[in-house]
N, C-alpha and C positions, 0 to 999 in steps of 0.2 A: 089415600093413605095420606097424604100432606094435610087434605082439608081438613081429617079428621085430627092430627097434631095440633095443625092450626087453631081449630074451636077448643082444642082441651086446653092450651099453653095461653091463646090468645096470640095478638099481631107480636110478633120479635123485632128489634130495632135492628135496622139495615146500617152494616158498618159506613163509616165515612168513605166517600169516590175519593178524596185525595191520598194518595199514595203513603205520604210520611206519618198524618193521619192515621190511617188503617193499621199500618203496623204499629203505632202506639196503641191502638184499640185491642189489637191482638194481645201485645204483653199484657194489658191491664185485665182482660178477659181469661188468661189464664188461670186457672184451679180458684175462678171468682164467681160467684153469685151475681148474675145478671143488675141486682140492685146496687151491690157493693161496686161494682166495674162503673156503673153510672155516676157513684157519687166521686167514684175516685175523676171521671172525665169532665165533670161538671167543675172539680176543683182546677182541674189543669185550665180548664175554659175561664176561668176567675183570678189565675194569675194573670194574664194569658200565656199560655206554654204550650203552643199547638203547631208550631212551626220549628223548624230545625233551629233557624236564629233566636226565636223567643224560647226554645227549651235550654239552646246553650246560654244565656243570661240568665237564667230562672235560678236565684240561690239553692244550694244542694239541701238544705235544710226544710225548706217551703216545699221544694218538689218531694223530699221526701214524705212530708207531711200528706201531699195531695194523694200521691200514689198509694201512701199505706190505707188509705179509703177502700182499696181495692180487696184487702184481706192480707194473708200472710207474704212472707218475702220479700216486702216492699224495697229493701237495699239491691237484692238482685235484679227485680224490674227496674228502678231507676238505672242502675249499671248498663243493661241491654237496651233501654231507653237512650241515654248515651251515646251507647257506642253506633246505634240506627244514627241518631246526630251526626256523629263524626262522618260516617259512610256515605251521608247526604252532604254534608259539606265537599268531601272529596269526589261527589259524584253530583255534583248540581243539576244536570239535565233530567235526572230522574224525576226532578221536582215538578217537570212540565210533562203532567199524564196525557197532555193533548197530540204529544209528538210520540210517544209509547201506544197510544190507541192505533195511530194514522200509518204504523209500521207493522211488518207481519209478526204472526205469533212466535214465529224462530226469534226475530231480532227482540222482540219482548222480551221471551224469558231468558236470551243471552243478557239484556238491560240488567234485569230483575237479578239474577245470578250475582252481578256486582255488589249486591247485599249478603255477603258471604255466611254472616252470622245468620239469616233469615232461613226457619226450615222448609223443605220443598212443600210440604202441606198448607203452610202459609203463602207461597209464591202463587202456589195454586187457586188459593183462595184470592189472591190479590187478581189475577188474571181475571177472576169471573165479578169481581165486586170493585173493581178500580178500572180495569181495562175492557171491561164488556164483553168479554172473551167467553164463548160458550165451552166452558172446562168444568168438568164436574169433579170438586174437590173432594178427596177420598183421604180420611185419617184414621186412625185406630177404632175412635167411637161410632165414627159412621160404619165399618167394617162388622162392630161387633152387632149393631143394628140390624143389618143385612143378613148377617149369618144365622140370626136367630129369626127373624123373618121365614128364611128360607129353609131353616132346618137343618143348617150345615154344621159341622164341628166348627168351635172358636178358631180353631188355629189354619182354617182355610184362608189363601192369600188376598190381599187386596182386589188383586187384579179380578177373582171372581164376583168381588160386589160390585165392583164397578160395572162392569158387564150387565148384569143383572137391573141396577140402576141406571143405566141407559137405557135398557129397554124401556123402564118406568116413567123413566122422566123426559118430557120433551127438550129435545138440542136446542134450546135457545135461554140466553140467561136469563132472563124473568125465571123461567121453570126453574132452572137449575140452581137458582139464589134459594131456591125453597127448600135445598138440602138441608139449611141450615136448621130447619126443624127437626131432623132426624138426630144431628149432633147435642141439639137441647135438650132431647128426648133420651139421647145415650147419658147424658151428665146427670140426667134428674131422675128419669125413671127405669129406663133400661141400662142399669148399672152396672157394673163388673162384676160384682159379687152380691149375690141374692136381689137380684130385680125385683120390681114391684110390679109383678105380672097382673096382681090384684084389681089394679087401677088403671092399668093398662089402655090406654085407647087401640091399641092395635093386635091387642090379645086374640081377636075372633080371628086375623090372618096369619097370626103367628105361628109357624108350624112348631117351634120351640118349646111354645107354652102351651100349645095342645098336647104335646109329647109329654109335659112335664102333666098337666093335668090327667091324661089316660094312665101315667105308671102312679099316679097317687089315691085312682079308684080302684078301691078293694074290689077283690074278684066277687061276682055276683052281686054285684052293687047295682 
């Protein structure tokens, strides 16, 4: 399944391993095409503004122009990035990822919870991509793809999708990072309304697509 997605979409960029940069990357990625996110990322690198102190010193107008490359709502994204800067200035120990990696997962989670504005799904991805912890990040997009592949109603909980994917993916960080392909697939092909099943590389395995095709076949065809 992952191999089919990788072949269909090509290699996807890996988020930064630095915690602050990872959170900026997540903010830029929200509701943005990968190409536009990458433009904004490169613009921030040129300022440069990819550390809390450098971001704090960056002129607001320059920062807004750079983040605007990622697409809509640049003011909201800049505000959230500024909030992230403020939280790292209050909790500077979070900049030392090596210390977070050496501690227990529970201790690391407590540390990440100090970043109060960061959603739980983003914290889960931080555990995986920054701390190298074998955590499977599940959000609404991945839940939708998993539910359709299993042929389950869309209102099923994330727990069902998590159990299914946990059986499908090896429990080690390298394999679990491949879940980004499911999220990418959800945003570009297996969209919430009118999914593009005709070009989907997983349509053969997808029970939802098979059921839709069967219901669309005229009797006696």
